[in-house]
C-alpha positions in Angstrom: -74.3 -172.7 -116.1 -77.1 -174.7 -117.6 -78.6 -171.6 -119.0 -75.4 -170.6 -120.6 -75.1 -174.0 -122.3 -78.6 -173.6 -123.6 -77.8 -170.1 -125.0 -74.6 -171.4 -126.6 -76.6 -174.3 -128.2 -79.2 -171.8 -129.5 -76.5 -169.6 -131.1 -75.0 -172.7 -132.8 -78.4 -173.7 -134.2 -79.0 -170.1 -135.4 -75.6 -170.1 -137.0 -76.3 -173.4 -138.7 -79.6 -172.1 -139.9 -78.0 -169.0 -141.4 -75.3 -171.0 -143.1 -77.6 -173.8 -144.5 -81.2 -172.7 -144.4 -80.5 -169.1 -144.9 -78.7 -169.8 -148.2 -81.9 -171.5 -149.3 -83.9 -168.5 -148.2 -81.5 -166.1 -150.0 -81.8 -168.3 -153.1 -85.5 -168.2 -152.9 -85.5 -164.5 -152.5 -83.2 -164.1 -155.4 -85.3 -166.4 -157.5 -88.5 -164.5 -156.7 -87.0 -161.2 -157.5 -85.1 -162.3 -160.6 -86.4 -160.4 -163.7 -86.1 -162.2 -167.0 -84.6 -160.1 -169.7 -87.2 -158.8 -172.2 -86.8 -160.2 -175.7 -88.1 -157.7 -178.3 -89.6 -159.4 -181.3 -89.4 -157.2 -184.3 -91.7 -157.9 -187.2 -90.5 -156.8 -190.6 -93.1 -155.0 -192.6 -92.5 -155.2 -196.4 -93.9 -152.3 -198.4 -94.6 -153.5 -201.9 -94.8 -150.7 -204.4 -96.2 -150.9 -208.0 -92.7 -151.2 -209.5 -92.0 -154.3 -207.3 -95.3 -155.9 -208.3 -94.4 -155.6 -212.0 -90.8 -156.8 -211.7 -91.9 -159.9 -209.6 -94.5 -160.8 -212.2 -91.9 -160.5 -215.0 -89.3 -162.6 -213.1 -91.9 -165.3 -212.5 -93.4 -165.3 -216.0 -90.4 -165.0 -218.3 -89.6 -168.7 -218.2 -93.1 -169.5 -219.4 -93.5 -167.0 -222.3 -92.2 -168.0 -225.7 -91.7 -166.3 -229.1 -93.4 -168.0 -232.1 -91.3 -167.9 -235.3 -92.2 -168.8 -238.9 -90.0 -170.5 -241.5 -91.3 -170.6 -245.1 -90.0 -170.6 -248.7 -91.6 -167.8 -250.7 -91.2 -167.0 -254.4 -89.8 -163.7 -255.6 -93.2 -162.3 -256.6 -91.9 -159.1 -258.2 -89.6 -161.0 -260.5 -92.2 -163.6 -261.3 -94.8 -161.0 -262.1 -92.4 -159.2 -264.4 -91.7 -162.4 -266.3 -95.3 -163.2 -266.6 -96.1 -159.7 -268.0 -93.5 -159.9 -270.7 -93.9 -163.6 -271.6 -90.7 -164.9 -270.2 -90.7 -168.5 -269.0 -88.5 -170.1 -266.4 -88.7 -173.7 -265.3 -87.2 -173.0 -261.9 -89.0 -170.3 -259.9 -86.7 -168.4 -257.6 -87.5 -168.7 -253.9 -86.3 -167.2 -250.7 -86.5 -168.7 -247.2 -88.0 -166.3 -244.7 -87.5 -166.9 -241.0 -88.8 -164.3 -238.6 -90.6 -163.8 -235.3 -94.3 -163.4 -235.7 -96.0 -163.8 -232.4 -96.0 -164.9 -228.8 -97.3 -167.9 -226.8 -97.2 -169.3 -223.3 -96.5 -172.7 -221.8 -99.4 -174.5 -220.2 -97.9 -178.0 -219.5 -94.5 -179.4 -218.5 -94.5 -181.7 -221.6 -94.6 -179.1 -224.3 -98.1 -177.7 -224.8 -98.2 -173.9 -225.7 -101.2 -171.6 -226.2 -101.1 -168.9 -228.9 -103.6 -167.3 -231.3 -104.9 -169.2 -234.3 -104.1 -166.4 -236.6 -100.4 -166.5 -235.5 -100.1 -170.0 -236.9 -102.7 -169.8 -239.7 -100.4 -170.7 -242.6 -100.8 -174.4 -243.2 -97.8 -174.6 -245.5 -95.3 -172.9 -243.2 -93.1 -174.4 -240.5 -93.1 -173.0 -237.0 -90.6 -172.8 -234.2 -90.7 -171.4 -230.6 -87.9 -169.6 -228.9 -87.7 -170.3 -225.1 -85.7 -167.9 -223.0 -83.1 -165.9 -224.8 -82.1 -168.2 -227.7 -83.3 -171.8 -227.2 -85.1 -172.7 -230.5 -87.4 -175.8 -230.6 -89.4 -177.0 -233.6 -93.2 -177.2 -233.5 -94.2 -180.8 -234.2 -98.0 -180.3 -234.3 -100.6 -177.5 -234.3 -104.2 -177.8 -233.1 -106.4 -174.9 -234.3 -109.7 -174.0 -232.6 -112.4 -173.9 -235.2 -114.5 -171.4 -233.3 -112.1 -169.1 -231.3 -108.9 -167.4 -232.2 -106.9 -170.0 -230.3 -104.4 -172.7 -231.1 -102.3 -175.2 -229.1 -98.9 -175.9 -230.5 -96.8 -179.0 -229.4 -93.1 -179.2 -229.0 -90.9 -182.1 -228.0 -89.5 -180.8 -224.8 -90.0 -181.8 -221.2 -89.6 -180.2 -217.8 -91.0 -176.8 -219.0 -92.5 -174.3 -216.5 -96.2 -173.7 -217.2 -97.9 -170.5 -216.3 -100.5 -170.2 -213.5 -103.9 -169.5 -214.8 -106.3 -167.1 -213.1 -110.1 -166.6 -213.1 -111.3 -164.1 -215.7 -114.8 -164.1 -214.3 -113.5 -162.2 -211.3 -111.9 -159.4 -213.2 -112.7 -155.8 -212.4 -112.4 -152.6 -214.5 -109.4 -150.6 -213.3 -107.2 -153.4 -212.0 -103.6 -153.6 -213.1 -102.6 -155.9 -216.0 -99.2 -156.7 -217.5 -98.6 -157.9 -221.0 -95.4 -159.8 -222.1 -94.6 -160.5 -225.8 -92.5 -160.1 -228.8 -93.3 -156.5 -229.7 -93.6 -155.8 -233.5 -92.2 -159.3 -234.1 -88.8 -157.9 -233.2 -88.3 -157.1 -229.6 -88.7 -160.3 -227.5 -89.8 -160.3 -223.9 -91.2 -156.8 -224.1 -93.2 -155.8 -221.0 -96.0 -153.3 -221.0 -98.4 -152.3 -218.1 -101.8 -150.9 -217.9 -105.3 -151.4 -216.5 -108.5 -153.2 -217.6 -110.5 -150.5 -219.5 -113.6 -152.6 -220.1 -115.1 -156.1 -219.9 -117.5 -158.0 -222.2 -116.5 -156.1 -225.3 -117.5 -157.3 -228.8 -115.1 -156.5 -231.6 -114.5 -157.4 -235.2 -110.9 -158.4 -235.6 -108.9 -158.8 -238.8 -106.0 -157.5 -240.8 -103.6 -158.1 -243.7 -103.5 -161.9 -244.3 -106.0 -162.5 -241.4 -109.6 -163.5 -241.9 -112.0 -161.0 -240.3 -114.0 -162.5 -237.4 -116.3 -161.5 -234.6 -114.9 -161.7 -231.1 -117.2 -161.6 -228.1 -116.6 -161.0 -224.4 -113.1 -159.8 -224.9 -111.1 -157.8 -222.3 -110.2 -154.3 -223.2 -106.9 -152.9 -221.8 -104.8 -149.8 -222.2 -101.5 -151.7 -222.0 -99.5 -151.2 -225.3 -100.2 -154.3 -227.5 -99.3 -154.8 -231.1 -99.2 -157.6 -233.7 -96.2 -159.2 -232.2 -98.0 -159.6 -228.8 -100.7 -161.8 -230.5 -101.0 -165.0 -228.6 -99.1 -163.7 -225.6 -100.3 -163.8 -222.0 -102.0 -161.0 -220.1 -101.1 -161.2 -216.4 -102.8 -159.8 -213.3 -100.7 -158.3 -210.4 -100.2 -161.7 -208.8 -98.6 -163.2 -211.9 -101.6 -165.3 -213.0 -102.7 -165.3 -216.7 -106.1 -163.8 -217.1 -106.2 -163.3 -220.8 -104.6 -164.0 -224.3 -103.7 -160.9 -226.2 -105.5 -161.1 -229.5 -106.1 -157.7 -231.2 -105.3 -154.0 -231.1 -107.4 -151.1 -232.3 -106.1 -149.3 -235.4 -108.1 -146.2 -234.7 -106.7 -145.3 -231.2 -103.6 -145.6 -229.2 -103.2 -148.1 -226.3 -106.5 -149.9 -227.0 -105.9 -153.6 -227.0 -108.0 -156.7 -226.5 -107.5 -160.1 -224.9 -109.5 -163.3 -224.9 -110.6 -164.2 -221.3 -108.5 -167.0 -219.8 -111.6 -169.0 -218.7 -112.4 -169.5 -222.4 -108.9 -170.9 -222.9 -109.2 -173.2 -219.9 -112.4 -174.7 -221.2 -110.7 -175.3 -224.6 -107.6 -176.7 -223.0 -109.4 -179.0 -220.7 -111.5 -180.3 -223.5 -108.4 -180.7 -225.7 -106.6 -182.7 -223.0 -109.5 -185.2 -222.9 -110.3 -185.5 -226.6 -107.1 -184.4 -228.3 -109.0 -181.8 -230.4 -111.1 -178.6 -230.0 -114.5 -180.3 -230.4 -116.4 -177.4 -229.0 -120.1 -176.7 -229.7 -121.2 -173.7 -231.8 -124.5 -172.0 -232.5 -123.7 -170.5 -235.9 -124.9 -166.9 -235.8 -123.4 -163.4 -236.1 -125.2 -160.9 -234.0 -125.2 -157.3 -232.7 -126.5 -156.5 -229.2 -129.4 -154.0 -228.9 -129.2 -151.8 -225.8 -132.2 -150.9 -223.7 -132.0 -147.3 -225.1 -132.0 -148.5 -228.7 -134.7 -151.0 -228.0 -137.0 -148.3 -226.6 -136.4 -146.0 -229.5 -137.2 -148.7 -232.0 -140.0 -150.3 -230.0 -138.3 -153.7 -229.9 -136.9 -155.8 -227.0 -133.2 -155.6 -225.9 -131.2 -158.6 -226.9 -129.0 -160.1 -229.6 -130.1 -159.0 -233.1 -129.1 -161.8 -235.6 -127.2 -160.4 -238.6 -126.2 -163.6 -240.3 -126.6 -167.4 -239.9 -124.2 -170.0 -241.1 -125.6 -172.5 -243.5 -126.4 -175.9 -242.1 -125.6 -174.6 -238.6 -127.6 -175.5 -235.4 -129.2 -172.1 -235.5 -130.4 -172.5 -239.1 -131.7 -176.1 -238.4 -133.7 -174.8 -235.5 -135.6 -172.2 -237.5 -133.9 -169.0 -236.4 -133.8 -166.3 -239.1 -131.8 -163.1 -239.8 -133.6 -160.3 -238.1 -134.7 -162.3 -235.1 -133.8 -160.8 -231.7 -132.7 -163.4 -229.1 -133.9 -162.1 -225.7 -133.3 -165.0 -223.4 -131.2 -168.2 -223.4 -131.8 -170.9 -220.8 -133.6 -168.4 -218.6 -130.8 -165.8 -218.9 -131.9 -162.5 -220.2 -129.5 -160.9 -222.7 -128.7 -157.3 -221.8 -125.8 -155.3 -223.4 -122.6 -155.0 -221.4 -123.6 -157.5 -218.8 -121.8 -160.8 -217.8 -124.4 -162.8 -219.8 -124.0 -163.2 -223.5 -124.7 -165.7 -226.3 -121.0 -166.7 -226.5 -120.6 -167.1 -222.7 -123.6 -169.4 -222.5 -122.7 -171.5 -225.5 -119.1 -171.9 -224.2 -120.4 -173.5 -221.0 -122.3 -176.2 -223.0 -121.2 -179.5 -224.4 -121.8 -181.0 -227.9 -125.3 -182.6 -228.0 -126.7 -180.4 -225.2 -129.7 -178.1 -225.9 -130.4 -174.4 -225.5 -133.8 -173.0 -224.8 -134.1 -169.7 -226.7 -136.7 -167.0 -226.5 -136.7 -164.7 -229.5 -138.7 -161.8 -231.0 -139.9 -161.9 -234.6 -142.5 -159.7 -236.3 -143.8 -158.2 -233.0 -144.3 -161.6 -231.4 -142.2 -163.6 -228.9 -141.6 -167.3 -229.5 -139.5 -170.0 -228.0 -137.5 -172.9 -229.5 -134.9 -175.5 -228.5 -131.5 -175.9 -230.3 -129.2 -178.9 -230.1 -125.6 -177.8 -230.2 -123.3 -179.5 -232.6 -119.6 -179.7 -233.4 -118.3 -177.3 -236.1 -116.8 -179.3 -238.9 
């Protein structure tokens, strides 16, 4: 009887264990064997083609590129000439007001500073306007012209503008993609052309009808279609940064354009923001680079052959002469088509600083020091 009670008690305890403790065991077993659902994380890979690159740059840049327009009263030259030839006199000369798009520029500050070419705004008697976007016209209130480079800063009274992002022209490589935006032929605003950098460190002589001929050094050569209406407009890289200012086009070949490197512009702009003017130093020479091959053939050193010297310039005051060959500046040897040039070195200097120059004259090498001055 006692044994039976013990068995009954044992069965009760087992039953209690199954009902209470067993549930815990089952819960633990279920917990251990529970498999969390797998969450698949899909990463979206964006394939950016060449067309997308260009459209993104254009969308980003269009708000910062402007058209430069001129307004001027001009006399009817044909009628005036006819009257002069035949002795007619007229107290009142007939005039016509001309308003037309002539170039391009790009915004560099929110408060209305715009970069363009000096030759675009070279007429001192004319009035200028800029067109922002499709048709917003704003008067130019002041123009600051660089005495050395084909650059100008124009000022408009407008705030909250969107400036461009400037790149680094010292890091450019031949073959990389470039995009030009401008007012093609002075008629078609916001025209986009694309190409590649064809050459770096070019030296060209630029000029044209109504434009003073000048020597441009260290310019960027591109094969993107550029014409007179693109003058002063930006040259972008594929990330939408400005790496040059379109300045000239070859008249002897198709799709050969040139742009001033943006680092030259940045130096001018930084200086302008501090001083309010383009008080850059200058050397005062015109020169032609002599390659190593030409130097060997003529038994002279490679370097910058001085073709002309400006009167009363730092170069003239130092004693340099036409026919001298500058071989080295501040320890930098001048070799054709390299990153080092006379212009690039001078542009890094400030007014009052000196240059140590080695030069070749009459089969002898000599050295002198030149103090750089402001061009008046």
